C-alpha positions as CSV (number, residue, x, y, z in Angstrom):
1,M,0.0,0.1,0.0
2,R,1.2,3.5,-0.9
3,K,2.5,5.7,2.1
4,R,-0.3,8.4,2.0
5,A,-3.0,5.7,1.5
6,L,-1.9,3.9,4.6
7,A,-1.7,7.2,6.5
8,R,-5.2,8.1,5.7
9,E,-6.4,4.6,6.8
10,Y,-4.5,5.1,10.0
11,V,-6.0,8.7,10.5
12,L,-9.6,7.2,10.1
13,K,-8.7,4.5,12.9
14,I,-7.1,6.6,15.3
15,L,-10.0,9.3,14.7
16,Y,-12.5,6.6,15.6
17,Q,-10.6,5.6,18.6
18,L,-10.5,9.0,19.8
19,E,-14.1,9.6,19.3
20,M,-14.7,6.2,21.4
21,N,-12.3,6.9,24.0
22,E,-11.8,9.5,26.7
23,S,-8.0,8.9,26.5
24,P,-5.7,11.9,25.7
25,L,-4.5,11.9,22.0
26,D,-0.8,11.1,22.9
27,E,-1.9,7.9,24.7
28,I,-4.1,6.8,21.8
29,F,-1.1,7.4,19.5
30,S,1.1,5.5,21.9
31,Q,-1.2,2.5,21.8
32,F,-2.0,2.7,18.1
33,W,1.7,2.7,17.0
34,T,2.4,-0.4,19.5
35,W,-0.1,-2.5,17.3
36,N,0.5,-0.8,13.9
37,S,4.0,-0.6,12.1
38,A,4.8,2.5,10.1
39,N,7.9,4.3,9.0
40,D,8.5,7.7,10.2
41,E,7.2,9.6,7.3
42,V,3.7,7.8,7.6
43,R,3.7,8.3,11.5
44,K,4.4,12.1,11.1
45,F,1.9,12.5,8.3
46,T,-0.9,10.7,10.1
47,E,-0.3,12.6,13.4
48,R,-0.2,15.9,11.7
49,V,-3.7,15.1,9.9
50,V,-5.1,13.7,13.2
51,R,-4.2,16.6,15.2
52,G,-6.1,19.1,13.2
53,P,-9.7,17.5,13.7
54,A,-8.7,16.5,17.3
55,L,-8.0,20.1,18.3
56,T,-11.4,21.1,16.8
57,S,-13.4,18.3,18.4
58,P,-17.0,19.2,19.6
59,K,-15.8,19.5,23.0
60,S,-13.0,22.0,22.1
61,T,-15.4,23.9,19.8
62,K,-17.9,24.4,22.6
63,K,-15.4,25.5,24.9
64,L,-13.9,27.9,22.4
65,L,-17.1,29.4,21.5
66,S,-18.1,30.0,25.2
67,T,-15.3,31.7,26.4
68,P,-15.3,35.0,24.3
69,K,-18.5,36.3,25.6
70,T,-18.5,39.9,23.5
71,W,-17.2,38.4,20.2
72,T,-19.3,37.2,17.3
73,L,-18.9,33.9,15.4
74,C,-17.8,36.1,12.4
75,G,-15.2,37.8,14.6
76,I,-13.6,34.6,15.5
């Protein structure tokens, strides 16, 4: 399998685990890489892609939007 295709498959698997678990992202990565082998390039790409959606999860978004009381959504 090509590197990017493999990384995309891993991204989906990790995002699923993240949604099903309350574990921290770094812990999920650690467990995932214990069971799935990949070279550094695939790991770095996978983790970079996963960290984007993970940082904008519903919990993060709710907290972000509840913090600035005087801002509008357009201002954010």
